[in-house]
ZAMARGU-4260 file (C-alpha; in steps of 0.2 Angstrom, whole numbers, plus 5000, padded with zeros to 4 digits):
<rodrens>
0) 5043/4915/4998 | 5049/4911/4980 | 5038/4914/4965 | 5035/4904/4949 | 5034/4914/4933
5) 5021/4907/4921 | 5020/4920/4908 | 5014/4937/4902 | 4997/4943/4897 | 4995/4960/4890
10) 5012/4964/4896 | 5008/4959/4914 | 5019/4946/4922 | 5009/4932/4929 | 5017/4922/4943
15) 5012/4908/4956 | 5015/4911/4974 | 5028/4898/4981 | 5014/4890/4992 | 5003/4887/4977
20) 5011/4870/4970 | 5012/4862/4987 | 4994/4867/4990 | 4989/4858/4975 | 4999/4843/4979
25) 4992/4842/4997 | 4974/4843/4991 | 4978/4830/4978 | 4984/4818/4991 | 4970/4822/5003
30) 4957/4818/4991 | 4966/4804/4983 | 4968/4795/4999 | 4950/4799/5005 | 4939/4798/4990
35) 4950/4789/4976 | 4960/4797/4963 | 4945/4801/4952 | 4939/4812/4965 | 4956/4820/4967
40) 4957/4823/4948 | 4940/4831/4948 | 4945/4842/4963 | 4961/4848/4955 | 4952/4851/4939
45) 4939/4861/4948 | 4953/4871/4957 | 4962/4874/4941 | 4946/4881/4934 | 4943/4892/4949
50) 4961/4899/4948 | 4959/4902/4929 | 4944/4913/4933 | 4953/4921/4947 | 4967/4926/4934
55) 4953/4933/4922 | 4946/4942/4937 | 4963/4951/4941 | 4966/4954/4922 | 4949/4964/4922
60) 4956/4975/4936 | 4973/4977/4928 | 4967/4981/4911 | 4955/4995/4917 | 4969/5001/4929
65) 4981/5003/4914 | 4968/5013/4905 | 4970/5026/4919 | 4989/5025/4918 | 4992/5014/4932
70) 5007/5002/4930 | 5004/4984/4934 | 5019/4975/4942 | 5012/4958/4941 | 4997/4946/4945
75) 5001/4933/4958 | 4990/4918/4961 | 4989/4911/4979 | 4980/4897/4987 | 4968/4911/4995
80) 4965/4920/4978 | 4974/4932/4967 | 4982/4949/4969 | 4986/4962/4955 | 5001/4972/4961
85) 5000/4990/4956 | 5011/5005/4958 | 4997/5015/4964 | 4978/5017/4964 | 4969/5032/4957
90) 4962/5043/4971 | 4947/5049/4960 | 4932/5039/4966 | 4925/5036/4949 | 4941/5028/4943
95) 4943/5017/4958 | 4925/5011/4957 | 4928/5007/4938 | 4944/4997/4943 | 4936/4988/4958
100) 4920/4982/4948 | 4930/4977/4932 | 4935/4960/4941 | 4917/4955/4946 | 4911/4961/4929
105) 4922/4949/4920 | 4915/4934/4931 | 4897/4940/4928 | 4901/4941/4909 | 4907/4923/4910
110) 4893/4917/4920 | 4880/4923/4908 | 4883/4911/4894 | 4885/4897/4907 | 4868/4901/4914
115) 4861/4901/4896 | 4869/4884/4892 | 4862/4876/4908 | 4845/4883/4904 | 4845/4875/4887
120) 4852/4858/4894 | 4835/4851/4900 | 4827/4834/4900 | 4836/4819/4892 | 4850/4831/4886
125) 4855/4834/4904 | 4856/4816/4909 | 4866/4811/4893 | 4878/4824/4896 | 4879/4824/4915
130) 4898/4827/4916 | 4898/4841/4904 | 4883/4849/4913 | 4892/4846/4929 | 4907/4856/4923
135) 4896/4869/4916 | 4887/4871/4933 | 4904/4872/4942 | 4909/4885/4930 | 4894/4895/4933
140) 4894/4893/4952 | 4913/4898/4952 | 4910/4914/4943 | 4895/4919/4953 | 4904/4915/4969
145) 4919/4926/4964 | 4909/4940/4958 | 4897/4940/4973 | 4910/4937/4987 | 4921/4951/4980
150) 4907/4963/4979 | 4904/4962/4998 | 4907/4980/5005 | 4922/4974/5015 | 4939/4982/5012
155) 4950/4976/5003 | 4937/4966/4993 | 4931/4975/4977 | 4915/4980/4986 | 4925/4988/5000
160) 4935/4998/4987 | 4919/5004/4980 | 4913/5009/4998 | 4930/5018/5001 | 4927/5027/4984
165) 4909/5032/4989 | 4915/5038/5006 | 4929/5048/4998 | 4916/5059/4990 | 4912/5066/5007
170) 4927/5062/5017 | 4946/5064/5016 | 4954/5049/5007 | 4963/5043/5023 | 4947/5044/5034
175) 4937/5035/5020 | 4950/5021/5020 | 4949/5019/5039 | 4930/5017/5039 | 4931/5005/5024
180) 4945/4994/5034 | 4934/4994/5049 | 4920/4987/5039 | 4931/4974/5031 | 4938/4969/5048
185) 4920/4965/5054 | 4918/4953/5040 | 4935/4946/5042 | 4931/4943/5061 | 4915/4933/5056
190) 4924/4923/5044 | 4938/4919/5056 | 4925/4913/5069 | 4916/4901/5056 | 4928/4886/5058
195) 4922/4885/5076 | 4906/4878/5068 | 4915/4865/5059 | 4931/4861/5049 | 4922/4863/5033
200) 4923/4882/5035 | 4942/4882/5038 | 4946/4889/5021 | 4934/4904/5024 | 4943/4906/5041
205) 4959/4908/5032 | 4952/4920/5020 | 4946/4930/5035 | 4964/4931/5042 | 4970/4936/5025
210) 4957/4950/5023 | 4961/4956/5041 | 4980/4957/5037 | 4978/4964/5020 | 4966/4978/5025
215) 4978/4983/5039 | 4993/4983/5027 | 4985/4994/5014 | 4979/5006/5028 | 4997/5008/5033
220) 5001/5011/5015 | 4988/5025/5013 | 4994/5033/5029 | 5012/5032/5022 | 5007/5040/5006
225) 4997/5053/5015 | 5013/5057/5025 | 5024/5058/5010 | 5013/5066/4997 | 5001/5077/5007
230) 5009/5081/5023 | 5019/5098/5023 | 5036/5099/5031 | 5030/5114/5041 | 5021/5101/5052
235) 5036/5090/5055 | 5050/5102/5061 | 5062/5097/5074 | 5054/5100/5091 | 5071/5106/5098
240) 5075/5124/5100 | 5085/5134/5088 | 5091/5152/5086 | 5094/5163/5071 | 5111/5172/5069
245) 5119/5182/5055 | 5135/5178/5046 | 5145/5191/5056 | 5139/5185/5073 | 5155/5180/5083
250) 5158/5163/5089 | 5160/5169/5107 | 5143/5178/5106 | 5135/5162/5101 | 5143/5153/5115
255) 5136/5165/5128 | 5118/5162/5120 | 5120/5143/5121 | 5125/5144/5139 | 5110/5155/5143
260) 5098/5143/5133 | 5102/5125/5136 | 5089/5118/5125 | 5096/5125/5109 | 5101/5112/5096
265) 5103/5122/5080 | 5110/5138/5075 | 5102/5145/5058 | 5115/5157/5051 | 5108/5170/5038
270) 5121/5171/5025 | 5111/5184/5015 | 5105/5182/4997 | 5091/5171/5004 | 5103/5157/5009
275) 5105/5150/5026 | 5118/5139/5035 | 5115/5126/5048 | 5126/5123/5063 | 5122/5109/5075
280) 5125/5110/5094 | 5138/5097/5092 | 5148/5106/5078 | 5147/5122/5089 | 5154/5114/5104
285) 5168/5107/5094 | 5171/5124/5087 | 5172/5132/5104 | 5186/5121/5108 | 5197/5124/5093
290) 5192/5140/5084 | 5196/5158/5089 | 5182/5166/5099 | 5180/5181/5087 | 5178/5170/5072
295) 5162/5175/5062 | 5149/5161/5060 | 5149/5163/5041 | 5166/5156/5041 | 5160/5140/5049
300) 5146/5136/5037 | 5152/5125/5023 | 5137/5128/5011 | 5122/5139/5011 | 5105/5132/5008
305) 5089/5139/5001 | 5076/5135/5014 | 5063/5123/5010 | 5045/5130/5009 | 5034/5125/5023
310) 5021/5118/5011 | 5033/5106/5003 | 5027/5088/5004 | 5037/5077/5016 | 5042/5065/5002
315) 5050/5078/4991 | 5059/5085/5006 | 5065/5068/5012 | 5072/5065/4994 | 5082/5081/4995
320) 5089/5077/5012 | 5094/5060/5006 | 5101/5065/4989 | 5112/5079/4997 | 5117/5068/5011
325) 5111/5080/5024 | 5106/5078/5041 | 5094/5093/5042 | 5087/5108/5032 | 5080/5125/5037
330) 5061/5128/5033 | 5053/5145/5030 | 5036/5152/5026 | 5033/5170/5021 | 5051/5174/5021
335) 5053/5169/5039 | 5062/5154/5046 | 5050/5142/5055 | 5063/5129/5061 | 5074/5115/5056
340) 5068/5099/5047 | 5079/5084/5052 | 5080/5068/5042 | 5081/5057/5057 | 5064/5064/5063
345) 5056/5060/5046 | 5063/5042/5044 | 5058/5037/5062 | 5040/5043/5057 | 5041/5033/5041
350) 5046/5017/5051 | 5032/5020/5063 | 5020/5020/5048 | 5027/5005/5040 | 5038/5011/5026
355) 5038/4994/5017 | 5019/4995/5012 | 5018/5007/4998 | 5011/4998/4983 | 4992/4996/4984
360) 4985/4979/4978 | 4968/4972/4972 | 4964/4955/4978 | 4951/4942/4972
</rodrens>
């Protein structure tokens, strides 16, 4: 959906989600027809106040994240809250905790003077300035609600991120995320069921749906990041069989080997000097038809490759495959060829993990 850019703060683009203006218009008409235009105006004023506080909440997250070197793409305001779009989230628990609590800390800092102001507005002063006191009370309640709700230990709320960071002190990051998402989905399910008690809880039900979906999306993002950044290519080799040959092996000899072993999909050709060539079964079958039988395999290989180390992260290997326009690459460990890494295999696994969900977010 389209987004409406409304400005930049501290170098961070602030945008309205495309559903936000229709949402305000709908509420204005709803309250205007039901309770009069004065009620509609007060409702819209309250909403603008709340979303101003949501923006400040997200700025709290963003400014602390920037201190840790995290790039902030934008802050988006939506009918159900706000979202700071970050390139990544630090995996150090202390940094994630500080980023997570920065948003609620902003709201609590804003609530403190409002609470003090209401405490001073007693007796006749309160009745004489009823409207002002009412707005101040709304300001206080909105800040407290934003802070306390976001501190619930339910991922991807801020409290859930704190929970994930604490779990990550003892568990692998992915496992900690999975447990935090489970906790978040329990709360989300309870919120989704609330509208069954009355339509006045409809907004909370929608927030529950948002939390359920957002938690799952971020979990897929963490799984994808684990796959790209932390999984070694030695665990992702093509399961099809392969055989090792040297550059002097004749085509006719390889033909006999392929006939004896039907499952062979690759020939890895040792070109000496630490370089290897790859010949697929399809390329070999074509060569059997048109090339002379005594032809050495070294003459069929277009280019020798330095094998990928088995410990290389999948993300780096995939970048090399794509940059070189290659279908496959040999992998070795300890000077021994382990197998063949296929680009198609990696990309199918990426698709299964949800390759579009890479950028983590912090939601209000």
